All heavy atoms as TSV, in Angstrom:
chain	resi	resn	atom	element	x	y	z
A	1	MET	N	N	-5.199	-19.044	0.606
A	1	MET	CA	C	-3.802	-18.716	0.764
A	1	MET	C	C	-2.923	-19.812	0.199
A	1	MET	O	O	-1.768	-19.942	0.570
A	1	MET	CB	C	-3.477	-18.502	2.236
A	1	MET	CG	C	-3.096	-17.084	2.526
A	1	MET	SD	S	-2.096	-16.852	3.990
A	1	MET	CE	C	-3.285	-16.858	5.279
A	2	ALA	N	N	-3.430	-20.608	-0.712
A	2	ALA	CA	C	-2.673	-21.721	-1.272
A	2	ALA	C	C	-1.477	-21.250	-2.079
A	2	ALA	O	O	-0.517	-22.000	-2.243
A	2	ALA	CB	C	-3.590	-22.574	-2.135
A	3	ASP	N	N	-1.504	-20.041	-2.590
A	3	ASP	CA	C	-0.401	-19.551	-3.417
A	3	ASP	C	C	0.700	-18.882	-2.601
A	3	ASP	O	O	1.633	-18.339	-3.157
A	3	ASP	CB	C	-0.917	-18.600	-4.487
A	3	ASP	CG	C	-1.563	-17.346	-3.899
A	3	ASP	OD1	O	-2.070	-17.413	-2.771
A	3	ASP	OD2	O	-1.565	-16.315	-4.577
A	4	VAL	N	N	0.603	-18.936	-1.266
A	4	VAL	CA	C	1.596	-18.319	-0.392
A	4	VAL	C	C	2.446	-19.425	0.225
A	4	VAL	O	O	1.930	-20.418	0.721
A	4	VAL	CB	C	0.923	-17.482	0.719
A	4	VAL	CG1	C	1.952	-16.891	1.648
A	4	VAL	CG2	C	0.063	-16.379	0.104
A	5	ILE	N	N	3.770	-19.272	0.179
A	5	ILE	CA	C	4.700	-20.258	0.707
A	5	ILE	C	C	5.060	-19.895	2.140
A	5	ILE	O	O	5.497	-18.776	2.403
A	5	ILE	CB	C	5.980	-20.310	-0.158
A	5	ILE	CG1	C	5.611	-20.682	-1.588
A	5	ILE	CG2	C	6.997	-21.274	0.435
A	5	ILE	CD1	C	6.747	-20.481	-2.582
A	6	LYS	N	N	4.881	-20.838	3.064
A	6	LYS	CA	C	5.242	-20.592	4.460
A	6	LYS	C	C	6.754	-20.748	4.610
A	6	LYS	O	O	7.333	-21.737	4.181
A	6	LYS	CB	C	4.519	-21.567	5.384
A	6	LYS	CG	C	4.750	-21.260	6.832
A	6	LYS	CD	C	3.929	-22.131	7.748
A	6	LYS	CE	C	4.205	-21.735	9.184
A	6	LYS	NZ	N	3.452	-22.542	10.124
A	7	VAL	N	N	7.388	-19.740	5.220
A	7	VAL	CA	C	8.836	-19.750	5.428
A	7	VAL	C	C	9.135	-19.490	6.900
A	7	VAL	O	O	8.323	-18.937	7.625
A	7	VAL	CB	C	9.560	-18.701	4.544
A	7	VAL	CG1	C	9.426	-19.043	3.074
A	7	VAL	CG2	C	9.044	-17.297	4.811
A	8	ASP	N	N	10.329	-19.902	7.338
A	8	ASP	CA	C	10.773	-19.634	8.700
A	8	ASP	C	C	11.126	-18.155	8.843
A	8	ASP	O	O	11.297	-17.442	7.848
A	8	ASP	CB	C	12.003	-20.474	9.037
A	8	ASP	CG	C	11.671	-21.956	9.134
A	8	ASP	OD1	O	10.545	-22.304	9.521
A	8	ASP	OD2	O	12.555	-22.765	8.811
A	9	VAL	N	N	11.278	-17.729	10.073
A	9	VAL	CA	C	11.737	-16.373	10.350
A	9	VAL	C	C	13.077	-16.163	9.648
A	9	VAL	O	O	13.907	-17.082	9.582
A	9	VAL	CB	C	11.894	-16.168	11.876
A	9	VAL	CG1	C	12.484	-14.814	12.184
A	9	VAL	CG2	C	10.574	-16.351	12.573
A	10	ALA	N	N	13.302	-14.972	9.101
A	10	ALA	CA	C	14.560	-14.676	8.408
A	10	ALA	C	C	15.735	-14.857	9.367
A	10	ALA	O	O	15.762	-14.284	10.454
A	10	ALA	CB	C	14.537	-13.260	7.854
A	11	ASP	N	N	16.686	-15.669	8.957
A	11	ASP	CA	C	17.884	-15.960	9.746
A	11	ASP	C	C	18.978	-15.001	9.306
A	11	ASP	O	O	19.379	-15.016	8.144
A	11	ASP	CB	C	18.294	-17.407	9.506
A	11	ASP	CG	C	19.500	-17.845	10.313
A	11	ASP	OD1	O	20.283	-16.978	10.759
A	11	ASP	OD2	O	19.678	-19.057	10.477
A	12	PRO	N	N	19.483	-14.154	10.199
A	12	PRO	CA	C	20.495	-13.174	9.804
A	12	PRO	C	C	21.800	-13.799	9.302
A	12	PRO	O	O	22.573	-13.128	8.626
A	12	PRO	CB	C	20.745	-12.348	11.068
A	12	PRO	CG	C	20.081	-13.057	12.183
A	12	PRO	CD	C	19.119	-14.051	11.609
A	13	SER	N	N	22.021	-15.080	9.573
A	13	SER	CA	C	23.241	-15.734	9.087
A	13	SER	C	C	23.076	-16.269	7.665
A	13	SER	O	O	24.018	-16.779	7.076
A	13	SER	CB	C	23.651	-16.878	10.020
A	13	SER	OG	O	22.737	-17.957	9.925
A	14	LYS	N	N	21.865	-16.138	7.099
A	14	LYS	CA	C	21.581	-16.620	5.749
A	14	LYS	C	C	21.185	-15.449	4.855
A	14	LYS	O	O	20.773	-14.400	5.328
A	14	LYS	CB	C	20.465	-17.656	5.779
A	14	LYS	CG	C	20.841	-18.889	6.569
A	14	LYS	CD	C	19.717	-19.886	6.593
A	14	LYS	CE	C	20.124	-21.120	7.379
A	14	LYS	NZ	N	19.010	-22.070	7.483
A	15	GLN	N	N	21.312	-15.669	3.546
A	15	GLN	CA	C	20.973	-14.610	2.592
A	15	GLN	C	C	19.465	-14.433	2.530
A	15	GLN	O	O	18.721	-15.362	2.230
A	15	GLN	CB	C	21.509	-14.944	1.202
A	15	GLN	CG	C	21.207	-13.870	0.182
A	15	GLN	CD	C	21.762	-14.198	-1.192
A	15	GLN	OE1	O	22.287	-15.262	-1.433
A	15	GLN	NE2	N	21.621	-13.258	-2.101
A	16	THR	N	N	19.016	-13.229	2.823
A	16	THR	CA	C	17.614	-12.836	2.696
A	16	THR	C	C	17.592	-11.451	2.071
A	16	THR	O	O	18.288	-10.548	2.526
A	16	THR	CB	C	16.909	-12.820	4.070
A	16	THR	OG1	O	16.950	-14.145	4.629
A	16	THR	CG2	C	15.463	-12.383	3.950
A	17	SER	N	N	16.806	-11.303	1.015
A	17	SER	CA	C	16.705	-10.013	0.339
A	17	SER	C	C	16.087	-8.979	1.270
A	17	SER	O	O	15.367	-9.314	2.211
A	17	SER	CB	C	15.848	-10.148	-0.920
A	17	SER	OG	O	16.426	-11.082	-1.813
A	18	ASP	N	N	16.343	-7.705	0.985
A	18	ASP	CA	C	15.795	-6.613	1.781
A	18	ASP	C	C	14.277	-6.638	1.769
A	18	ASP	O	O	13.654	-6.996	0.768
A	18	ASP	CB	C	16.242	-5.255	1.230
A	18	ASP	CG	C	17.723	-4.999	1.432
A	18	ASP	OD1	O	18.317	-5.609	2.350
A	18	ASP	OD2	O	18.284	-4.197	0.667
A	19	ILE	N	N	13.692	-6.237	2.875
A	19	ILE	CA	C	12.250	-6.027	2.971
A	19	ILE	C	C	12.051	-4.522	2.985
A	19	ILE	O	O	12.609	-3.823	3.820
A	19	ILE	CB	C	11.680	-6.654	4.252
A	19	ILE	CG1	C	11.899	-8.169	4.236
A	19	ILE	CG2	C	10.198	-6.307	4.404
A	19	ILE	CD1	C	11.552	-8.863	5.534
A	20	ILE	N	N	11.284	-4.036	2.008
A	20	ILE	CA	C	11.081	-2.592	1.910
A	20	ILE	C	C	9.617	-2.275	2.149
A	20	ILE	O	O	8.765	-3.157	2.120
A	20	ILE	CB	C	11.557	-2.042	0.550
A	20	ILE	CG1	C	10.775	-2.646	-0.611
A	20	ILE	CG2	C	13.035	-2.311	0.361
A	20	ILE	CD1	C	11.069	-1.980	-1.939
A	21	GLY	N	N	9.327	-1.028	2.361
A	21	GLY	CA	C	7.957	-0.596	2.602
A	21	GLY	C	C	7.099	-0.737	1.368
A	21	GLY	O	O	7.585	-1.014	0.276
A	22	PRO	N	N	5.794	-0.573	1.541
A	22	PRO	CA	C	4.876	-0.649	0.402
A	22	PRO	C	C	5.221	0.389	-0.655
A	22	PRO	O	O	5.734	1.461	-0.339
A	22	PRO	CB	C	3.508	-0.358	1.010
A	22	PRO	CG	C	3.693	-0.312	2.470
A	22	PRO	CD	C	5.150	-0.235	2.778
A	23	THR	N	N	4.955	0.065	-1.899
A	23	THR	CA	C	5.211	0.992	-2.993
A	23	THR	C	C	3.895	1.356	-3.666
A	23	THR	O	O	2.915	0.633	-3.572
A	23	THR	CB	C	6.150	0.376	-4.053
A	23	THR	OG1	O	5.532	-0.804	-4.568
A	23	THR	CG2	C	7.501	0.029	-3.474
A	24	SER	N	N	3.895	2.468	-4.356
A	24	SER	CA	C	2.687	2.888	-5.065
A	24	SER	C	C	2.617	2.180	-6.411
A	24	SER	O	O	3.594	1.625	-6.899
A	24	SER	CB	C	2.706	4.394	-5.285
A	24	SER	OG	O	3.686	4.731	-6.238
A	25	ASP	N	N	1.457	2.210	-7.029
A	25	ASP	CA	C	1.286	1.604	-8.346
A	25	ASP	C	C	2.157	2.290	-9.385
A	25	ASP	O	O	2.452	1.730	-10.428
A	25	ASP	CB	C	-0.175	1.673	-8.789
A	25	ASP	CG	C	-1.054	0.750	-7.965
A	25	ASP	OD1	O	-0.518	-0.218	-7.392
A	25	ASP	OD2	O	-2.268	1.004	-7.900
A	26	ALA	N	N	2.575	3.515	-9.104
A	26	ALA	CA	C	3.377	4.272	-10.051
A	26	ALA	C	C	4.870	3.973	-9.916
A	26	ALA	O	O	5.683	4.535	-10.625
A	26	ALA	CB	C	3.143	5.764	-9.852
A	27	ALA	N	N	5.239	3.075	-9.004
A	27	ALA	CA	C	6.653	2.756	-8.795
A	27	ALA	C	C	7.229	2.129	-10.056
A	27	ALA	O	O	6.561	1.403	-10.776
A	27	ALA	CB	C	6.807	1.795	-7.620
A	28	THR	N	N	8.499	2.431	-10.307
A	28	THR	CA	C	9.165	1.882	-11.486
A	28	THR	C	C	10.424	1.145	-11.060
A	28	THR	O	O	10.946	1.349	-9.982
A	28	THR	CB	C	9.551	2.994	-12.483
A	28	THR	OG1	O	10.419	3.913	-11.820
A	28	THR	CG2	C	8.326	3.723	-12.986
A	29	ALA	N	N	10.909	0.284	-11.943
A	29	ALA	CA	C	12.137	-0.458	-11.677
A	29	ALA	C	C	13.070	-0.269	-12.863
A	29	ALA	O	O	12.634	-0.131	-13.999
A	29	ALA	CB	C	11.831	-1.936	-11.496
A	30	GLN	N	N	14.348	-0.260	-12.588
A	30	GLN	CA	C	15.313	-0.166	-13.665
A	30	GLN	C	C	15.314	-1.489	-14.423
A	30	GLN	O	O	15.068	-2.551	-13.855
A	30	GLN	CB	C	16.707	0.108	-13.109
A	30	GLN	CG	C	16.838	1.454	-12.457
A	30	GLN	CD	C	18.240	1.668	-11.913
A	30	GLN	OE1	O	19.102	0.814	-11.988
A	30	GLN	NE2	N	18.462	2.827	-11.346
A	31	MET	N	N	15.618	-1.434	-15.717
A	31	MET	CA	C	15.625	-2.638	-16.537
A	31	MET	C	C	16.562	-3.700	-15.972
A	31	MET	O	O	16.273	-4.882	-16.049
A	31	MET	CB	C	16.014	-2.296	-17.978
A	31	MET	CG	C	14.990	-1.455	-18.704
A	31	MET	SD	S	13.363	-2.256	-18.815
A	31	MET	CE	C	13.717	-3.546	-19.984
A	32	SER	N	N	17.659	-3.293	-15.363
A	32	SER	CA	C	18.610	-4.253	-14.822
A	32	SER	C	C	18.038	-5.022	-13.632
A	32	SER	O	O	18.549	-6.070	-13.256
A	32	SER	CB	C	19.900	-3.547	-14.409
A	32	SER	OG	O	19.633	-2.619	-13.376
A	33	GLU	N	N	16.966	-4.520	-13.038
A	33	GLU	CA	C	16.369	-5.169	-11.882
A	33	GLU	C	C	15.226	-6.107	-12.249
A	33	GLU	O	O	14.742	-6.854	-11.405
A	33	GLU	CB	C	15.846	-4.119	-10.901
A	33	GLU	CG	C	16.941	-3.277	-10.293
A	33	GLU	CD	C	16.405	-2.213	-9.361
A	33	GLU	OE1	O	15.225	-1.838	-9.496
A	33	GLU	OE2	O	17.170	-1.759	-8.506
A	34	LEU	N	N	14.795	-6.119	-13.499
A	34	LEU	CA	C	13.622	-6.891	-13.888
A	34	LEU	C	C	13.795	-8.388	-13.677
A	34	LEU	O	O	12.827	-9.094	-13.437
A	34	LEU	CB	C	13.234	-6.603	-15.336
A	34	LEU	CG	C	12.687	-5.206	-15.585
A	34	LEU	CD1	C	12.370	-5.011	-17.060
A	34	LEU	CD2	C	11.452	-4.943	-14.746
A	35	SER	N	N	14.999	-8.898	-13.780
A	35	SER	CA	C	15.197	-10.334	-13.631
A	35	SER	C	C	15.750	-10.715	-12.264
A	35	SER	O	O	16.067	-11.877	-12.034
A	35	SER	CB	C	16.142	-10.843	-14.726
A	35	SER	OG	O	17.407	-10.230	-14.576
A	36	LYS	N	N	15.862	-9.758	-11.346
A	36	LYS	CA	C	16.391	-10.065	-10.018
A	36	LYS	C	C	15.450	-10.988	-9.263
A	36	LYS	O	O	14.241	-10.833	-9.313
A	36	LYS	CB	C	16.596	-8.788	-9.199
A	36	LYS	CG	C	17.857	-8.062	-9.532
A	36	LYS	CD	C	18.129	-7.027	-8.459
A	36	LYS	CE	C	19.492	-6.419	-8.648
A	36	LYS	NZ	N	19.781	-5.429	-7.628
A	37	LYS	N	N	16.040	-11.940	-8.570
A	37	LYS	CA	C	15.275	-12.865	-7.751
A	37	LYS	C	C	15.405	-12.458	-6.289
A	37	LYS	O	O	16.309	-11.741	-5.908
A	37	LYS	CB	C	15.780	-14.278	-7.964
A	37	LYS	CG	C	15.528	-14.773	-9.381
A	37	LYS	CD	C	16.067	-16.159	-9.570
A	37	LYS	CE	C	15.674	-16.753	-10.885
A	37	LYS	NZ	N	16.186	-16.143	-12.055
A	38	CYS	N	N	14.491	-12.944	-5.473
A	38	CYS	CA	C	14.536	-12.694	-4.039
A	38	CYS	C	C	15.076	-13.932	-3.338
A	38	CYS	O	O	14.956	-15.045	-3.837
A	38	CYS	CB	C	13.132	-12.416	-3.510
A	38	CYS	SG	S	12.380	-10.919	-4.166
A	39	TYR	N	N	15.630	-13.710	-2.174
A	39	TYR	CA	C	16.128	-14.805	-1.354
A	39	TYR	C	C	15.509	-14.711	0.029
A	39	TYR	O	O	15.287	-13.622	0.550
A	39	TYR	CB	C	17.654	-14.746	-1.227
A	39	TYR	CG	C	18.344	-15.015	-2.537
A	39	TYR	CD1	C	18.573	-13.993	-3.446
A	39	TYR	CD2	C	18.720	-16.306	-2.877
A	39	TYR	CE1	C	19.173	-14.241	-4.658
A	39	TYR	CE2	C	19.327	-16.567	-4.090
A	39	TYR	CZ	C	19.554	-15.535	-4.985
A	39	TYR	OH	O	20.151	-15.796	-6.190
A	40	TRP	N	N	15.224	-15.871	0.608
A	40	TRP	CA	C	14.757	-15.944	1.992
A	40	TRP	C	C	15.457	-17.144	2.608
A	40	TRP	O	O	15.235	-18.285	2.197
A	40	TRP	CB	C	13.245	-16.125	2.054
A	40	TRP	CG	C	12.698	-15.864	3.426
A	40	TRP	CD1	C	12.785	-16.686	4.504
A	40	TRP	CD2	C	12.005	-14.695	3.857
A	40	TRP	NE1	N	12.185	-16.114	5.590
A	40	TRP	CE2	C	11.695	-14.880	5.221
A	40	TRP	CE3	C	11.617	-13.519	3.242
A	40	TRP	CZ2	C	11.006	-13.935	5.962
A	40	TRP	CZ3	C	10.938	-12.585	3.985
A	40	TRP	CH2	C	10.631	-12.783	5.325
A	41	ASN	N	N	16.337	-16.879	3.550
A	41	ASN	CA	C	17.120	-17.935	4.203
A	41	ASN	C	C	17.829	-18.833	3.178
A	41	ASN	O	O	17.745	-20.057	3.235
A	41	ASN	CB	C	16.243	-18.763	5.138
A	41	ASN	CG	C	15.836	-17.996	6.373
A	41	ASN	OD1	O	16.449	-16.997	6.726
A	41	ASN	ND2	N	14.796	-18.452	7.045
A	42	ASN	N	N	18.519	-18.211	2.241
A	42	ASN	CA	C	19.308	-18.876	1.201
A	42	ASN	C	C	18.482	-19.590	0.133
A	42	ASN	O	O	19.039	-20.253	-0.727
A	42	ASN	CB	C	20.300	-19.884	1.803
A	42	ASN	CG	C	21.432	-19.221	2.532
A	42	ASN	OD1	O	21.750	-18.051	2.318
A	42	ASN	ND2	N	22.066	-19.960	3.420
A	43	VAL	N	N	17.155	-19.457	0.149
A	43	VAL	CA	C	16.311	-20.068	-0.873
A	43	VAL	C	C	15.927	-18.984	-1.874
A	43	VAL	O	O	15.515	-17.890	-1.491
A	43	VAL	CB	C	15.041	-20.706	-0.253
A	43	VAL	CG1	C	14.143	-21.299	-1.327
A	43	VAL	CG2	C	15.432	-21.765	0.779
A	44	GLU	N	N	16.079	-19.296	-3.161
A	44	GLU	CA	C	15.801	-18.334	-4.229
A	44	GLU	C	C	14.339	-18.397	-4.644
A	44	GLU	O	O	13.775	-19.478	-4.790
A	44	GLU	CB	C	16.687	-18.685	-5.429
A	44	GLU	CG	C	16.566	-17.749	-6.594
A	44	GLU	CD	C	17.482	-18.179	-7.731
A	44	GLU	OE1	O	18.698	-17.919	-7.645
A	44	GLU	OE2	O	16.969	-18.784	-8.691
A	45	TYR	N	N	13.717	-17.221	-4.833
A	45	TYR	CA	C	12.329	-17.126	-5.263
A	45	TYR	C	C	12.226	-16.189	-6.460
A	45	TYR	O	O	12.957	-15.221	-6.564
A	45	TYR	CB	C	11.442	-16.601	-4.126
A	45	TYR	CG	C	11.393	-17.538	-2.941
A	45	TYR	CD1	C	12.235	-17.348	-1.854
A	45	TYR	CD2	C	10.518	-18.618	-2.919
A	45	TYR	CE1	C	12.197	-18.213	-0.767
A	45	TYR	CE2	C	10.475	-19.482	-1.841
A	45	TYR	CZ	C	11.318	-19.276	-0.763
A	45	TYR	OH	O	11.283	-20.129	0.296
A	46	ARG	N	N	11.276	-16.472	-7.332
A	46	ARG	CA	C	11.066	-15.659	-8.528
A	46	ARG	C	C	10.174	-14.453	-8.250
A	46	ARG	O	O	9.421	-14.424	-7.281
A	46	ARG	CB	C	10.394	-16.497	-9.616
A	46	ARG	CG	C	11.255	-17.584	-10.148
A	46	ARG	CD	C	10.518	-18.325	-11.212
A	46	ARG	NE	N	11.389	-19.340	-11.776
A	46	ARG	CZ	C	11.167	-19.942	-12.904
A	46	ARG	NH1	N	10.075	-19.673	-13.587
A	46	ARG	NH2	N	12.001	-20.842	-13.343
A	47	LEU	N	N	10.233	-13.513	-9.158
A	47	LEU	CA	C	9.377	-12.332	-9.124
A	47	LEU	C	C	7.919	-12.756	-8.957
A	47	LEU	O	O	7.452	-13.664	-9.634
A	47	LEU	CB	C	9.543	-11.543	-10.429
A	47	LEU	CG	C	8.666	-10.325	-10.625
A	47	LEU	CD1	C	9.090	-9.224	-9.671
A	47	LEU	CD2	C	8.767	-9.825	-12.048
A	48	GLY	N	N	7.223	-12.134	-8.022
A	48	GLY	CA	C	5.806	-12.411	-7.816
A	48	GLY	C	C	5.511	-13.484	-6.784
A	48	GLY	O	O	4.359	-13.649	-6.381
A	49	THR	N	N	6.541	-14.215	-6.339
A	49	THR	CA	C	6.322	-15.245	-5.326
A	49	THR	C	C	5.891	-14.591	-4.025
A	49	THR	O	O	6.425	-13.561	-3.630
A	49	THR	CB	C	7.605	-16.066	-5.085
A	49	THR	OG1	O	7.999	-16.684	-6.299
A	49	THR	CG2	C	7.389	-17.122	-4.015
A	50	LYS	N	N	4.920	-15.205	-3.359
A	50	LYS	CA	C	4.443	-14.694	-2.073
A	50	LYS	C	C	4.841	-15.679	-0.989
A	50	LYS	O	O	4.716	-16.890	-1.160
A	50	LYS	CB	C	2.934	-14.504	-2.102
A	50	LYS	CG	C	2.516	-13.430	-3.078
A	50	LYS	CD	C	1.026	-13.334	-3.204
A	50	LYS	CE	C	0.687	-12.295	-4.262
A	50	LYS	NZ	N	-0.647	-12.465	-4.782
A	51	VAL	N	N	5.327	-15.138	0.130
A	51	VAL	CA	C	5.686	-15.958	1.277
A	51	VAL	C	C	5.005	-15.399	2.518
A	51	VAL	O	O	4.570	-14.246	2.537
A	51	VAL	CB	C	7.225	-16.024	1.495
A	51	VAL	CG1	C	7.927	-16.619	0.280
A	51	VAL	CG2	C	7.811	-14.668	1.849
A	52	ILE	N	N	4.921	-16.246	3.544
A	52	ILE	CA	C	4.378	-15.808	4.825
A	52	ILE	C	C	5.329	-16.263	5.919
A	52	ILE	O	O	5.831	-17.386	5.901
A	52	ILE	CB	C	2.946	-16.341	5.061
A	52	ILE	CG1	C	2.343	-15.734	6.327
A	52	ILE	CG2	C	2.909	-17.862	5.067
A	52	ILE	CD1	C	0.852	-15.953	6.473
A	53	SER	N	N	5.628	-15.363	6.840
A	53	SER	CA	C	6.504	-15.655	7.969
A	53	SER	C	C	5.935	-14.953	9.193
A	53	SER	O	O	5.703	-13.740	9.161
A	53	SER	CB	C	7.923	-15.163	7.683
A	53	SER	OG	O	8.769	-15.394	8.782
A	54	GLU	N	N	5.687	-15.717	10.240
A	54	GLU	CA	C	5.133	-15.179	11.485
A	54	GLU	C	C	3.870	-14.348	11.257
A	54	GLU	O	O	3.683	-13.293	11.850
A	54	GLU	CB	C	6.173	-14.357	12.234
A	54	GLU	CG	C	7.336	-15.175	12.754
A	54	GLU	CD	C	8.170	-14.409	13.746
A	54	GLU	OE1	O	8.616	-13.291	13.415
A	54	GLU	OE2	O	8.349	-14.930	14.858
A	55	GLY	N	N	3.023	-14.795	10.353
A	55	GLY	CA	C	1.768	-14.108	10.093
A	55	GLY	C	C	1.863	-12.908	9.166
A	55	GLY	O	O	0.863	-12.267	8.877
A	56	HIS	N	N	3.060	-12.592	8.694
A	56	HIS	CA	C	3.239	-11.463	7.772
A	56	HIS	C	C	3.494	-12.003	6.366
A	56	HIS	O	O	4.319	-12.893	6.177
A	56	HIS	CB	C	4.410	-10.583	8.207
A	56	HIS	CG	C	4.204	-9.965	9.556
A	56	HIS	ND1	N	3.362	-8.892	9.765
A	56	HIS	CD2	C	4.710	-10.282	10.764
A	56	HIS	CE1	C	3.369	-8.570	11.043
A	56	HIS	NE2	N	4.181	-9.409	11.685
A	57	ARG	N	N	2.778	-11.431	5.387
A	57	ARG	CA	C	2.934	-11.852	3.995
A	57	ARG	C	C	3.812	-10.863	3.235
A	57	ARG	O	O	3.729	-9.661	3.451
A	57	ARG	CB	C	1.562	-11.944	3.318
A	57	ARG	CG	C	0.681	-13.010	3.934
A	57	ARG	CD	C	-0.686	-13.108	3.269
A	57	ARG	NE	N	-1.322	-11.798	3.180
A	57	ARG	CZ	C	-1.896	-11.303	2.077
A	57	ARG	NH1	N	-1.943	-12.012	0.973
A	57	ARG	NH2	N	-2.436	-10.110	2.084
A	58	TYR	N	N	4.627	-11.404	2.324
A	58	TYR	CA	C	5.524	-10.592	1.509
A	58	TYR	C	C	5.476	-11.103	0.073
A	58	TYR	O	O	5.231	-12.281	-0.168
A	58	TYR	CB	C	6.969	-10.715	2.005
A	58	TYR	CG	C	7.141	-10.365	3.459
A	58	TYR	CD1	C	7.096	-11.346	4.444
A	58	TYR	CD2	C	7.337	-9.049	3.861
A	58	TYR	CE1	C	7.237	-11.030	5.782
A	58	TYR	CE2	C	7.484	-8.721	5.204
A	58	TYR	CZ	C	7.436	-9.717	6.161
A	58	TYR	OH	O	7.579	-9.401	7.491
A	59	GLU	N	N	5.725	-10.194	-0.866
A	59	GLU	CA	C	5.790	-10.574	-2.275
A	59	GLU	C	C	7.148	-10.178	-2.839
A	59	GLU	O	O	7.634	-9.073	-2.593
A	59	GLU	CB	C	4.689	-9.886	-3.073
A	59	GLU	CG	C	4.692	-10.285	-4.533
A	59	GLU	CD	C	3.512	-9.722	-5.302
A	59	GLU	OE1	O	2.698	-8.984	-4.718
A	59	GLU	OE2	O	3.409	-10.030	-6.492
A	60	CYS	N	N	7.746	-11.081	-3.609
A	60	CYS	CA	C	9.030	-10.807	-4.256
A	60	CYS	C	C	8.811	-9.811	-5.389
A	60	CYS	O	O	8.010	-10.036	-6.288
A	60	CYS	CB	C	9.624	-12.102	-4.800
A	60	CYS	SG	S	11.154	-11.849	-5.733
A	61	SER	N	N	9.511	-8.706	-5.316
A	61	SER	CA	C	9.384	-7.660	-6.324
A	61	SER	C	C	10.756	-7.113	-6.669
A	61	SER	O	O	11.328	-6.345	-5.891
A	61	SER	CB	C	8.463	-6.548	-5.806
A	61	SER	OG	O	8.333	-5.521	-6.759
A	62	PHE	N	N	11.294	-7.559	-7.795
A	62	PHE	CA	C	12.566	-7.042	-8.309
A	62	PHE	C	C	13.697	-7.127	-7.295
A	62	PHE	O	O	14.416	-6.176	-7.045
A	62	PHE	CB	C	12.393	-5.611	-8.825
A	62	PHE	CG	C	11.268	-5.491	-9.806
A	62	PHE	CD1	C	10.115	-4.814	-9.472
A	62	PHE	CD2	C	11.349	-6.086	-11.053
A	62	PHE	CE1	C	9.065	-4.715	-10.370
A	62	PHE	CE2	C	10.302	-6.002	-11.952
A	62	PHE	CZ	C	9.156	-5.312	-11.616
A	63	GLY	N	N	13.818	-8.309	-6.666
A	63	GLY	CA	C	14.924	-8.546	-5.760
A	63	GLY	C	C	14.722	-8.085	-4.331
A	63	GLY	O	O	15.627	-8.166	-3.508
A	64	ARG	N	N	13.505	-7.652	-4.006
A	64	ARG	CA	C	13.196	-7.199	-2.651
A	64	ARG	C	C	11.844	-7.733	-2.252
A	64	ARG	O	O	10.995	-8.012	-3.099
A	64	ARG	CB	C	13.180	-5.669	-2.589
A	64	ARG	CG	C	14.545	-5.091	-2.841
A	64	ARG	CD	C	14.515	-3.611	-2.640
A	64	ARG	NE	N	15.868	-3.082	-2.779
A	64	ARG	CZ	C	16.164	-1.959	-3.373
A	64	ARG	NH1	N	15.201	-1.228	-3.897
A	64	ARG	NH2	N	17.405	-1.557	-3.451
A	65	TRP	N	N	11.620	-7.843	-0.959
A	65	TRP	CA	C	10.330	-8.288	-0.441
A	65	TRP	C	C	9.469	-7.074	-0.089
A	65	TRP	O	O	9.912	-6.168	0.584
A	65	TRP	CB	C	10.528	-9.156	0.811
A	65	TRP	CG	C	11.211	-10.440	0.500
A	65	TRP	CD1	C	12.504	-10.762	0.766
A	65	TRP	CD2	C	10.653	-11.561	-0.176
A	65	TRP	NE1	N	12.792	-12.019	0.314
A	65	TRP	CE2	C	11.666	-12.540	-0.271
A	65	TRP	CE3	C	9.394	-11.857	-0.711
A	65	TRP	CZ2	C	11.460	-13.787	-0.864
A	65	TRP	CZ3	C	9.191	-13.090	-1.304
A	65	TRP	CH2	C	10.203	-14.042	-1.363
A	66	ILE	N	N	8.227	-7.096	-0.559
A	66	ILE	CA	C	7.268	-6.029	-0.292
A	66	ILE	C	C	6.217	-6.571	0.674
A	66	ILE	O	O	5.586	-7.590	0.388
A	66	ILE	CB	C	6.557	-5.580	-1.594
A	66	ILE	CG1	C	7.556	-5.204	-2.680
A	66	ILE	CG2	C	5.572	-4.454	-1.306
A	66	ILE	CD1	C	8.392	-3.999	-2.378
A	67	PRO	N	N	6.008	-5.928	1.820
A	67	PRO	CA	C	4.956	-6.374	2.748
A	67	PRO	C	C	3.583	-6.250	2.096
A	67	PRO	O	O	3.288	-5.252	1.432
A	67	PRO	CB	C	5.075	-5.409	3.932
A	67	PRO	CG	C	6.415	-4.769	3.806
A	67	PRO	CD	C	6.739	-4.760	2.347
A	68	LEU	N	N	2.744	-7.256	2.295
A	68	LEU	CA	C	1.393	-7.234	1.735
A	68	LEU	C	C	0.333	-6.892	2.764
A	68	LEU	O	O	-0.815	-6.687	2.436
A	68	LEU	CB	C	1.061	-8.591	1.094
A	68	LEU	CG	C	1.927	-8.965	-0.100
A	68	LEU	CD1	C	1.568	-10.369	-0.579
A	68	LEU	CD2	C	1.764	-7.960	-1.235
A	69	ASP	N	N	0.710	-6.854	4.028
A	69	ASP	CA	C	-0.279	-6.509	5.055
A	69	ASP	C	C	0.322	-5.587	6.094
A	69	ASP	O	O	1.413	-5.187	6.023
A	69	ASP	CB	C	-0.840	-7.745	5.731
A	69	ASP	CG	C	0.205	-8.800	6.095
A	69	ASP	OD1	O	1.413	-8.486	6.195
A	69	ASP	OD2	O	-0.202	-9.943	6.264
């Protein structure tokens, strides 16, 4: 799990990108979303970054967090 960044619980007073449900492999993104970054407690993360909070893992995907477990 060395490639996963440990983060604090999302603080509602800070900017955190939406967490959405799992997506299928066939999911698509609009071109305007390809460069969107994710935020967790005001910290910016790039596409593909994985974080863990309270035992739950998430991956940054086009400006949103996708649960991995």
